C-alpha positions in Angstrom: 100.6 86.8 22.3 101.3 83.9 24.1 98.6 82.1 25.6 99.9 82.9 29.5 98.8 86.6 29.0 95.6 86.4 27.6 93.5 86.0 30.9 90.5 85.3 28.8 91.4 81.9 27.3 90.5 79.3 29.5 93.3 76.9 30.7 94.9 74.2 28.6 94.6 71.4 30.8 91.8 68.8 29.4 91.9 67.1 32.4 87.7 67.1 34.3 88.0 68.2 37.9 87.3 66.0 39.9 83.7 67.4 40.6 83.2 66.3 36.8 83.5 63.0 37.5 80.7 61.1 40.1 82.9 57.7 40.3 86.5 59.6 41.7 84.6 62.0 44.5 85.4 61.1 48.1 82.9 58.9 49.7 83.7 60.7 52.8 81.8 64.0 50.8 78.1 64.7 51.0 77.0 64.2 47.3 74.1 67.2 48.1 77.2 69.6 48.0 79.0 68.9 45.2 78.0 70.5 41.0 74.8 71.0 39.9 73.1 68.8 42.8 73.5 71.9 45.3 70.8 73.4 42.8 68.3 70.8 43.5 66.8 72.3 46.8 66.4 76.0 44.0 64.7 73.9 41.8 62.1 72.2 44.1 61.5 75.8 45.7 60.9 76.9 42.6 58.5 74.0 41.7 56.4 74.7 44.8 56.2 78.5 43.5 54.9 77.5 40.3 52.3 75.4 41.6 51.3 77.6 44.0 50.5 80.4 40.6 49.0 76.9 38.9 46.5 76.6 42.3 45.8 80.5 42.2 44.9 80.3 38.5 42.5 77.2 39.1 40.8 79.4 41.7 40.6 82.3 39.2 39.1 80.0 36.9 36.4 78.8 39.6 35.9 82.5 40.1 35.3 83.2 36.4 33.0 79.9 36.1 30.6 81.4 39.6 31.0 85.0 38.8 31.2 85.6 34.8 29.9 83.0 33.2 26.0 83.5 34.2 26.7 87.3 33.7 27.9 86.0 29.9 24.9 84.1 29.6 22.9 86.6 30.9 24.2 88.6 28.4 24.2 86.0 25.6 20.6 86.0 26.1 19.8 89.3 25.6 21.5 89.6 22.1 19.5 86.0 21.1 16.5 88.6 22.1 17.4 90.9 20.1 18.3 89.2 17.1 14.8 87.5 17.0 13.2 90.5 17.5 14.9 91.9 14.3 14.7 88.6 11.7 13.0 85.8 14.0 13.9 83.2 10.9 17.6 83.5 11.5 18.7 80.2 13.0 19.6 80.4 16.9 22.3 78.9 18.7 20.5 76.8 21.7 19.8 78.7 24.3 22.3 76.8 27.1 24.7 76.0 24.3 26.7 78.9 25.0 27.0 78.5 28.3 27.5 74.8 29.0 30.8 75.5 26.4 32.4 78.2 28.9 31.6 75.8 32.0 33.0 73.0 30.5 35.9 75.2 29.4 36.4 77.0 32.3 35.6 73.5 34.4 38.7 71.4 32.3 40.8 74.8 32.5 40.3 74.7 36.6 41.0 71.1 37.0 44.3 71.0 35.2 45.5 73.5 36.3 44.3 72.4 39.8 45.7 69.0 38.9 49.5 70.2 37.7 49.5 73.0 40.8 48.9 70.1 43.3 51.6 67.4 41.6 54.2 70.9 41.3 53.7 71.5 45.5 54.0 67.6 46.2 57.6 67.3 43.6 58.8 69.9 45.0 58.3 69.3 48.5 59.9 65.7 47.7 62.9 66.6 45.4 63.8 69.2 47.8 64.7 66.5 50.2 66.8 64.7 47.1 63.6 62.4 46.7 61.5 61.2 43.9 63.6 62.8 41.3 61.8 61.1 38.1 58.6 62.5 39.7 60.0 66.2 39.8 61.1 66.3 36.0 57.7 65.1 35.0 56.1 68.0 36.9 58.7 69.8 35.2 57.7 69.1 31.5 53.7 68.7 32.4 54.1 72.4 33.4 54.2 73.1 29.8 50.8 72.4 30.3 50.7 76.3 31.0 51.3 77.0 27.3 47.7 76.9 26.9 47.5 80.3 29.8 50.1 82.1 28.4 50.5 83.8 31.3 53.0 81.6 33.1 54.7 80.2 30.4 58.2 81.8 30.6 58.1 80.5 34.4 57.6 77.3 32.8 60.2 76.8 30.2 63.1 78.8 32.4 62.0 75.8 34.8 62.6 73.5 32.8 65.6 74.1 31.2 67.1 75.0 34.6 65.7 72.0 35.9 67.0 69.6 33.4 70.3 71.0 33.4 69.8 69.8 37.3 68.1 67.0 37.3 69.9 65.5 34.6 73.5 66.0 35.6 75.8 63.1 37.2 75.6 64.9 40.4 72.1 65.2 41.2 71.5 61.4 39.5 74.1 60.4 42.2 73.1 63.0 44.9 69.5 61.2 44.7 70.4 58.0 44.6 72.8 58.4 47.8 69.8 59.9 49.4 67.6 56.8 48.2 70.6 54.5 50.0 70.8 56.3 53.1 66.8 56.2 53.8 
C-alpha cells in the first residue's frame, strides 16, 4: 500500500507550520489568536472557577468551626466524664486539648483555602487580559495544595496540566509579551 492511500499516516512534510514558529508570524496578526495562546482565556476562566470553589471550601471550614467544633467538644467532654466514672485513675486528655486542635486545624485549612481562592481569582482575572503569566503559573502550582482536601484535586490536576501546556507554549509567551508591550 502506498503512503498516499493511507489516510491515517501523518503528512510526510518535515517543515513546521508558520503558526508553530513565533518568529515567522506576521507582525500584523494579533498573537492572542495564534496557536495555544487562544486557550489562555479558557485557562483563566477555569482558574477563576477553581478559586471560587476554594473560597466555598474555606467558608465550609469556617462553618465547621462555628457549628461542629462546639458540638464535638461537647461530645468529647461527655465521653471523658463517662471514662472518669468507669476508671478514675486512667490518664485523661486535657479538657480543651481536642477543641484547640480542631480549631487550629480547621482554621489553618480555611486560611489556606481562602488565600489560594483569592489568588486564583486574581490571577485568573489578570491572565484573562494576558497579563501576569508567571502569577498564573505560580497559582496553578499552588492549587495542587488541594491535595490535602481531596475533593478538588482532579480539577487542580487538570488545570495544572492543561494550563502548563498552554502557558509554557511559545505562542502564549509571545502573546503575554505582546500584551505587556502594547499596554
